[in-house]
Structure formats: C-alpha cells, structure tokens
N, C-alpha and C positions, 0 to 999 in steps of 0.2 A: 301508487305504484312508485319505486324507488329506482332510481338514476342508476343505471347499468354500469355505469363507469366509475363513479366515485362514493355508491350507496348510498347518496342524500335521500330518507324516505319522501318528500315534497318538493320533487324538483321544480314546480312549478306550472303555470298554464300555460305556457307558451310552448312552442316547436323543440325550444334546447333547453338545457337544464339551468337554472338560475345560479348553480353553484360552480359549475367547470365548465359550462358551453356545449357541452359534448349532444347533438340531436338525438332526443327521443325517440324510440319508436311508436309506430302508433299504437294504441290499446286492442288487444285481441276481443275479438266478438264469442262471446261464452255463448252454444248453443246445447241443448239438451239432447240427452244419450239418445238412440233410438230403442224404443220396445223391441223386448227381442220376443220371441214366443215360448210359452211354457213346456218345459221337456214331454211332460205327460200328454200336451196335445200333441198326435200325428199328423204329419204333412201329408194335406190331403194332394193326388194328382193336379199339376196344373191345365187348366183347360185350354183350347185348340185358340179358343178368339181371344178379344183383347181382354187383359185381366179387368175384373171388375172388385168393388167392396165384398170384404170375406161377410158373413154371417155375423150378425150382434156388433159388427165392428161400423160405428160411423166413419166416413171419409171425411179427411181434414179437409176444411176452409179454405182456398186457393185466398191465397195472399192478394189481396190488391196491390195495383200499381204504386206506387209511393214518388209521390214529386225529387227530382232528382235534388240536394242538396250541397249548397257549391260550399266547396272546403279551401282553404289557403291550400296552392301549391306547395311540396316542400321546398325548402330554400328561398322561396320567397322574401323579400326584403319584409323586416318587421315582424312582431307577432303579436296581437292584439291582447290584451288582460286584464285583470284588475287586483293591482296592492293595495296595501297603503298608502295614505298620502304621503308623499316624500315634497320636503320642502328644498332637497338641493337636486341639481340634473346629475346627467349622467355622469359626467367627468368633474365632479364637483370632488376637491382635495388633492386634485392633481395640479394645479398651479393656475399660471395664464396660459391664455391658447395661443398658440405660434401658427406655423402653417397649415392650413388645412386642404386638400388636394384631393381629386375623384376621378375617375374613369369609365367611362362606360362603353364596353366592347359589346359589338351589335352580335345576338344571335348566338351567344356564348353562356346562357342564361344554365342548363342543361349540366352545368362544367362547375358551377359554384360549390358545391361538395367536395366533390376531387380537388379542386385548388385550394381549398380549405384543407383538407389532408396534404395534399403536396407539401402549401406552405408551412405547417407542421414539422413534415418532416425535414426541410432544408432548415428552420429554425434551428434543429437540434444540430445539424450537419454545420451549422455557420458559426455557432460558439463566438457570439459576441461578447466580449471583451464585458464585465464586470455588468451583466445584461440578465435580467430574470423574463422570461418568455414564458406569461399566463394566456390561457382562453376563459374568458370570462364574459357573463352576461349581463351587459346594463342595462339599467330601465331608465327611462325619461319620465320628468317631474308630472307628476297629476294622478289623479286616480284613473285612470283607464291611458295606458301608458303601452309603447313598445317596446317589448324586451329584444334586446340583438346581441349577437356573441360576436364578441370582438378577440383578437388581440393585444395583449397591452405589453408590449415590451420597455420596462423601467430601465434606465441605466442613471445611478444618481439622482439628479434633483429632475431629468428629465423623464419624460413617458409619450411612447409614439404609441398610438392605436390605430389598427389596420382592420378594417371592417370588407368582408366580403359576401356580396349576398346575389340573387338572382333577382333583378330587375323587370318582369314580364319573361318575355324571350332573351333578355339580354345581360351581361355580368357586369356587374356594380361593385369596383374596386375604390376603398376611399382610406385616407391615412389623415390622421390630424398627432400634431404634437403640443403637449403643455410642459410647461417649467414652472417648476417653483424655486424660487429664488432663495438663496443662500440670506439666511439672518444677519443681518450687520452688526456687529459687537461694539459700533460707534453708536449707532440707534437704542440700544440696550444700556448702554451706559447713559446714555441721554435723558432715557426713559428714567432709570433707577434713582439721578441724580433729580428728575421732577417730582418725583414723588417724593423722594428723602426732602427734599424741600417745604412739599404738602405737607407732610408729617411734625417738620422740626419748629416751624416757624409760628403756629398760634402756640404753644408754650410757650415763646422764649418773650412772643409778643404779652400775652398774660404776665409773664413776671414781670416786664418791664413796665406795664400800665400800674401792677399793683404796688410797684417801689417807689412809683411817684408821691414826694413830699413836698406837702404843698403849704407853704406857712404864710397865711397873710398875713399877718400882723409884723414879722420881718421884712416880708416883702423879698423871700428867698424863697427857690424853686427847686428842686434838686431831682435829677433824674429824666428831667425833662428833653432834656438834648438824645437821649439813647429814642425817647418813646419818641420823638418827631423824626428821627433816623430810620425807625424801624415801618413807620407809618408813610412817609411820604417819600422813599425810595426803594423802601423792601413793598413796601405793600402793591403798589401795582404791580409787581413782578410777581406777588402772590395770584393775584387774581389773575393776571394772563395766565399762568402757571396752572391753575386750578380749570381754567377755560380749555386749555389745551388739552389737557388730562381729560377734559368731560367728552372732548369732541373725538380724542383717540381711542374712547371706553366707546363711544357710538358706531365709530367708523369698523371699529371690531368685529363689534355684535353683526352690523351689513355683512361685510364680509364671512361672518360665520354662518348666517342666513343665506347669503347665495352662494358661495363658493368653498363652504367647509372650513374656510380659512382662520383662524382666531390671532392665527400672528402677521396679517397679511401687512399690517404698516411696519411691522421690522424687518421686512425684505427687500433687496433689494435687485436692481436688474441685471441682467444677464452680463458680465464683459466678454470680452475675447477669446477666454480658454471656452467658458462654457460655451459658447458659440461653435466652438468647433468641435464639442460633443455634442452636441443638439445635430450640428449637421449629420457628423461621422453616424449616430443613431437613422437618424433618415432614412439618408442615402442606403443604409445596411436593411431595412427593412425595405427598401423601394427594388433593392436588388435583389430580394430573397424574393419578393414577388413575381419579378421576373421570372428568375429561373424555376418558381412553380410550374408555370406559364410553360416553361418548356415542356417540363415531366407532362401534363394535360395535355399539348398538344395544342397549344393557343402561340400564335407567334405574336413576339416582342415587341413588332413594330406597329400593333394595336394598344402599345400604351406607351405613349411618348415620355419622353423626360417632361418630369414635373417644375414648377416655377421655382426659383429663387428662394432662396430661405429667407422669413422675416418676422420677428416677435413684434408684436402690438405694444406700442406706449404705455405705461402705467403714469397716473398723476404722483404717487406714493409711491 
C-alpha cells in the first residue's frame, strides 16, 4: 500500500506514514463477487414460504462467531512495529536537549486528529521567520519501537518537536527543544595545531637524532643540545598532545554512536542571542497550539503556561 499523501510505496507498519507523518487509511477488505445466475436458466416463481436452498446448490456454511480482536484505537499514543536495529535515538542529530514540557487534557482524546490538522493550518498562517515545519514520524531506538508523528520546527540551530496524541480518553501534548551549538573557530584552530604538531614532531626528532656526531677520541659531541631540547622540552608536550587527540577521537566516536554528532567536541553552548532565538521559537510553537485549541473547541485554560526555559549544561 502506498501513502496517499507523499506516494511512498512502503509507508511502514504503524498507523502513520514514516515519511510524511500522514495517518494511513485502514486496509480495505476484499470480498468475492456474488455469484450470478446464468442467462439461460429461467427464474422460477418464488414460493410463499421461507426461502430454501435451490436444487443442486449446497447452502453456504454459516460462519462461526469469531473472538473479538483488540486493535489499537485510532490516534492512540504510539504505534508498535518492527524496524531494523538503530543505534540512535529518535532525536539523534538535533543537538542537546533543552526544555521538555507536556500537558494532559482530560476527556479530549477524540480531538487529537483534529488538533493536529488545526496546528498544521496555524503553522502555515503564522509563518515563523526563517523556520521550516515538517511532519515526520520518529522512531524510538531498538528492534520493537514506537513510531510517533511529530511536528519538527527548525529555525537555525534550534529544533522544536511538537507531539499531539490520544492517551486513552485524554489528549496529550508534548513539546521538546533541541539545540545544536555552533562550531567554535578557536577549537577548530586548536585541534588543527595539535594535529600539525603530531605530524611535524617525529620527522624533526629523527633528523636531530641522526645528526648527532659522537667523537669519542676527541671528546666532542655535536648536535646533542638540539636533541636534548627536543627530548626534554617538546617530548612531554608531544606525548600529552598525542593523548589528548586520542581522547578527542574516542569522545567524537562516542557522540556519533549516541547522538549522531561527530563534531560535538567542537561545539560551544548557546549564548544570549541563541537563547533568545530558542525562546522565541518555543513561544511561537506553544502559541500555535493554543490557537489550534480554539479552532477545535478546547478552552485554552486547560493548557497552562509552560515552565521557563533552561538548557542542560555540557562538560565540553
């Protein structure tokens, strides 16, 4: 079955398309066409009593009552399925997680689909400056995963994820912010100098070692001063530099496996300008949801103001 919206031939096992987030229709049930009477056989007069089986025709067996099969409710929170093993989480590659807030609105679960559609229309009308809005299905890490449709609003280095779903009879709204810090030019220059020193030092040291001339009979030694300088002064720096670059490679590999960010060690935390941009994005997304609540007939007071903004601190 192909997705009716984006045309992907295999939209995935869940209730929503894994490419565009569109809710997939239920699979149609094919039934055999009814048998038709041959044209050459004349129709007999119908008897007055209850109809019985025609001559030569075996009556169809009555289907036995089947046990009810529990199917997930449309719009419920999460959609279980199987996908290939993934080493990354659903928000891998979007940076460091910031504020994560959520709301649970009682007895409004049946309006989850309508609220998502209303939020889509409100995002188009709001036109957040320099922002792109996408409906994507994110997967949780593992073999058995949940596929959940998100609104991803990206503006510069910040990404806001909006999740609207049905949670039993209630309506669940969640908003999370991720920030991918800018790469520091000073850190890039420092790493480049460290790598250059690792490359240049061994040839210089080998040349100094080969140029040492020992004249035991005359008691003179030439080139020993430069060799001692390279060994005693620059040797420990070389070892520390080599160790630091090794730790940097291990840290980058760890960040790639966990957060899909190979350059995480070169990034810096957000400054005041970045914080203002992140807060403005968060307020815009939250206000868009409030306007969508009015469209579907839910009072805004049921969704109180979220907590203040705050990013998690990083060690590096």
